[in-house]
ROFITOR-896318 format. One record per atom (N, C-alpha, C): residue number from 1; residue in one letter; atom name; x, y negated, z. Coordinates in steps of 0.2 Angstrom, whole numbers, plus 5000, padded with zeros to 4 digits. Layout:
# ROFITOR-896318
seq,type,atom,px,py,pz
NUM,A,CA,X,Y,Z
...
# end
This chain:
# ROFITOR-896318
seq,type,atom,px,py,pz
1,M,N,4881,5478,5722
1,M,CA,4875,5482,5721
1,M,C,4871,5486,5716
2,P,N,4866,5491,5716
2,P,CA,4866,5494,5711
2,P,C,4863,5492,5705
3,A,N,4864,5495,5698
3,A,CA,4860,5491,5694
3,A,C,4851,5492,5694
4,A,N,4851,5497,5698
4,A,CA,4841,5497,5698
4,A,C,4837,5488,5701
5,W,N,4844,5486,5707
5,W,CA,4839,5478,5709
5,W,C,4842,5472,5705
6,L,N,4835,5468,5707
6,L,CA,4835,5465,5704
6,L,C,4838,5457,5705
7,R,N,4839,5453,5710
7,R,CA,4841,5447,5716
7,R,C,4839,5441,5712
8,H,N,4832,5439,5718
8,H,CA,4831,5434,5715
8,H,C,4830,5428,5724
9,T,N,4835,5422,5724
9,T,CA,4835,5417,5727
9,T,C,4832,5410,5728
10,C,N,4828,5411,5732
10,C,CA,4827,5406,5732
10,C,C,4829,5397,5738
11,F,N,4829,5394,5734
11,F,CA,4832,5388,5740
11,F,C,4827,5383,5741
12,P,N,4824,5383,5743
12,P,CA,4820,5378,5746
12,P,C,4822,5373,5751
13,E,N,4820,5368,5751
13,E,CA,4823,5360,5753
13,E,C,4825,5362,5760
14,S,N,4822,5368,5763
14,S,CA,4827,5365,5770
14,S,C,4831,5372,5772
15,E,N,4833,5371,5776
15,E,CA,4842,5376,5776
15,E,C,4841,5384,5774
16,V,N,4837,5386,5775
16,V,CA,4834,5392,5774
16,V,C,4833,5394,5769
17,T,N,4838,5401,5767
17,T,CA,4840,5403,5760
17,T,C,4837,5409,5759
18,T,N,4832,5411,5756
18,T,CA,4830,5418,5755
18,T,C,4830,5420,5748
19,T,N,4833,5425,5751
19,T,CA,4837,5431,5745
19,T,C,4832,5438,5745
20,V,N,4828,5441,5739
20,V,CA,4824,5446,5739
20,V,C,4828,5450,5735
21,L,N,4830,5456,5739
21,L,CA,4831,5461,5733
21,L,C,4827,5466,5732
22,Y,N,4824,5466,5720
22,Y,CA,4820,5471,5719
22,Y,C,4821,5477,5719
23,G,N,4821,5481,5717
23,G,CA,4820,5489,5719
23,G,C,4815,5493,5718
24,I,N,4819,5499,5715
24,I,CA,4813,5505,5710
24,I,C,4808,5506,5719
25,G,N,4813,5505,5724
25,G,CA,4808,5509,5730
25,G,C,4805,5504,5733
26,G,N,4804,5497,5732
26,G,CA,4801,5491,5736
26,G,C,4808,5486,5736
27,S,N,4809,5482,5740
27,S,CA,4808,5474,5742
27,S,C,4816,5472,5746
28,I,N,4822,5471,5747
28,I,CA,4821,5469,5754
28,I,C,4823,5463,5756
29,K,N,4820,5458,5759
29,K,CA,4822,5451,5765
29,K,C,4826,5451,5767
30,V,N,4829,5445,5767
30,V,CA,4835,5442,5768
30,V,C,4835,5435,5769
31,E,N,4835,5434,5777
31,E,CA,4836,5424,5776
31,E,C,4843,5425,5778
32,T,N,4846,5420,5776
32,T,CA,4850,5412,5780
32,T,C,4850,5408,5782
33,M,N,4853,5406,5786
33,M,CA,4855,5400,5787
33,M,C,4860,5394,5787
34,R,N,4858,5387,5786
34,R,CA,4866,5386,5790
34,R,C,4867,5377,5796
35,Y,N,4869,5381,5796
35,Y,CA,4873,5374,5803
35,Y,C,4880,5369,5799
36,G,N,4880,5367,5797
36,G,CA,4885,5362,5795
36,G,C,4888,5367,5789
37,D,N,4897,5370,5790
37,D,CA,4897,5375,5787
37,D,C,4899,5380,5788
38,Y,N,4895,5381,5792
38,Y,CA,4891,5391,5795
38,Y,C,4886,5391,5792
39,V,N,4886,5400,5793
39,V,CA,4879,5404,5789
39,V,C,4879,5408,5792
40,A,N,4872,5409,5792
40,A,CA,4870,5414,5799
40,A,C,4864,5421,5794
41,R,N,4867,5426,5794
41,R,CA,4862,5429,5794
41,R,C,4858,5430,5797
42,I,N,4848,5430,5795
42,I,CA,4842,5433,5799
42,I,C,4841,5436,5799
43,M,N,4839,5441,5802
43,M,CA,4836,5447,5802
43,M,C,4830,5449,5810
44,L,N,4822,5452,5807
44,L,CA,4817,5453,5812
44,L,C,4821,5459,5813
45,D,N,4821,5459,5821
45,D,CA,4822,5464,5826
45,D,C,4816,5468,5829
46,E,N,4809,5473,5825
46,E,CA,4804,5473,5826
46,E,C,4804,5477,5833
47,T,N,4810,5481,5835
47,T,CA,4809,5483,5844
47,T,C,4807,5481,5848
48,R,N,4812,5474,5846
48,R,CA,4810,5472,5851
48,R,C,4804,5465,5851
49,G,N,4803,5465,5847
49,G,CA,4797,5457,5844
49,G,C,4801,5453,5844
50,G,N,4807,5449,5841
50,G,CA,4809,5447,5839
50,G,C,4816,5445,5833
51,L,N,4820,5435,5832
51,L,CA,4823,5438,5826
51,L,C,4829,5437,5831
52,H,N,4831,5439,5828
52,H,CA,4841,5440,5826
52,H,C,4844,5436,5823
53,G,N,4851,5433,5825
53,G,CA,4853,5431,5818
53,G,C,4862,5435,5821
54,R,N,4868,5429,5815
54,R,CA,4874,5433,5818
54,R,C,4878,5429,5812
55,V,N,4881,5424,5811
55,V,CA,4886,5418,5810
55,V,C,4890,5424,5804
56,Q,N,4890,5422,5799
56,Q,CA,4894,5428,5795
56,Q,C,4899,5426,5793
57,N,N,4903,5419,5795
57,N,CA,4907,5417,5788
57,N,C,4915,5416,5794
58,L,N,4914,5420,5801
58,L,CA,4918,5418,5804
58,L,C,4921,5426,5807
59,T,N,4926,5429,5808
59,T,CA,4929,5434,5810
59,T,C,4926,5437,5816
60,D,N,4924,5432,5821
60,D,CA,4925,5430,5828
60,D,C,4917,5433,5828
61,V,N,4915,5435,5832
61,V,CA,4905,5438,5832
61,V,C,4901,5432,5834
62,V,N,4898,5430,5832
62,V,CA,4895,5423,5835
62,V,C,4888,5428,5833
63,S,N,4884,5429,5839
63,S,CA,4876,5429,5837
63,S,C,4871,5428,5843
64,F,N,4866,5425,5840
64,F,CA,4858,5424,5845
64,F,C,4853,5426,5843
65,E,N,4847,5423,5848
65,E,CA,4840,5431,5847
65,E,C,4838,5421,5849
66,A,N,4830,5425,5846
66,A,CA,4824,5418,5848
66,A,C,4820,5423,5843
67,A,N,4813,5419,5847
67,A,CA,4806,5422,5846
67,A,C,4801,5419,5840
68,T,N,4804,5414,5837
68,T,CA,4802,5410,5834
68,T,C,4809,5406,5829
69,V,N,4808,5406,5820
69,V,CA,4810,5402,5818
69,V,C,4814,5392,5818
70,E,N,4809,5393,5825
70,E,CA,4812,5385,5830
70,E,C,4818,5386,5834
71,E,N,4814,5389,5838
71,E,CA,4821,5394,5843
71,E,C,4825,5398,5840
72,L,N,4824,5400,5834
72,L,CA,4831,5404,5831
72,L,C,4835,5398,5829
73,R,N,4833,5393,5828
73,R,CA,4839,5389,5824
73,R,C,4841,5383,5829
74,K,N,4838,5383,5837
74,K,CA,4841,5378,5841
74,K,C,4847,5383,5843
75,E,N,4846,5390,5845
75,E,CA,4851,5393,5845
75,E,C,4857,5395,5842
76,F,N,4856,5395,5836
76,F,CA,4862,5396,5832
76,F,C,4865,5389,5833
77,E,N,4862,5382,5831
77,E,CA,4866,5374,5831
77,E,C,4871,5377,5842
78,E,N,4866,5378,5845
78,E,CA,4869,5378,5851
78,E,C,4875,5385,5851
79,S,N,4874,5388,5848
79,S,CA,4880,5395,5848
79,S,C,4887,5391,5845
80,V,N,4886,5390,5839
80,V,CA,4891,5388,5835
80,V,C,4892,5384,5838
81,K,N,4889,5380,5843
81,K,CA,4891,5373,5846
81,K,C,4897,5372,5854
82,L,N,4895,5382,5855
82,L,CA,4898,5383,5864
82,L,C,4905,5387,5859
83,Y,N,4903,5391,5853
83,Y,CA,4911,5392,5849
83,Y,C,4916,5389,5849
84,L,N,4912,5382,5848
84,L,CA,4916,5379,5843
84,L,C,4920,5375,5852
85,D,N,4920,5375,5855
85,D,CA,4922,5372,5863
85,D,C,4924,5376,5866
86,V,N,4925,5385,5865
86,V,CA,4927,5391,5868
86,V,C,4934,5388,5864
87,C,N,4935,5387,5860
87,C,CA,4939,5387,5852
87,C,C,4944,5383,5856
88,E,N,4940,5376,5858
88,E,CA,4946,5369,5860
88,E,C,4948,5368,5865
89,K,N,4946,5374,5871
89,K,CA,4949,5374,5879
89,K,C,4952,5379,5877
90,R,N,4949,5383,5872
90,R,CA,4958,5390,5872
90,R,C,4964,5389,5869
91,G,N,4961,5383,5865
91,G,CA,4969,5378,5860
91,G,C,4971,5385,5852
92,V,N,4962,5386,5851
92,V,CA,4965,5391,5846
92,V,C,4960,5391,5843
93,Q,N,4963,5390,5832
93,Q,CA,4954,5388,5830
93,Q,C,4952,5393,5826
94,P,N,4942,5390,5827
94,P,CA,4940,5396,5824
94,P,C,4943,5402,5819
95,T,N,4942,5407,5819
95,T,CA,4942,5414,5813
95,T,C,4938,5412,5811
96,R,N,4941,5413,5804
96,R,CA,4938,5411,5798
96,R,C,4938,5415,5793
# end
């Protein structure tokens, strides 16, 4: 992170963490969600008008989309469960 940026992280009572990076040109807002031991980075997809998430602490790609935060949380949980089911059926460990 460039020296000109200042990090401010909020930990609300929910499992959504907001980090805002303040810099000379403005700010960047990064959201994360937690489900068990899994952390997802949440992004606004302005092109398609929805939210997109991707699990960060896996080497395999697990992503999900929804129109609202509530739907996104549900999709996140279902995506992780599906990933773990697939790993179990294949007899492999989740890749972290």
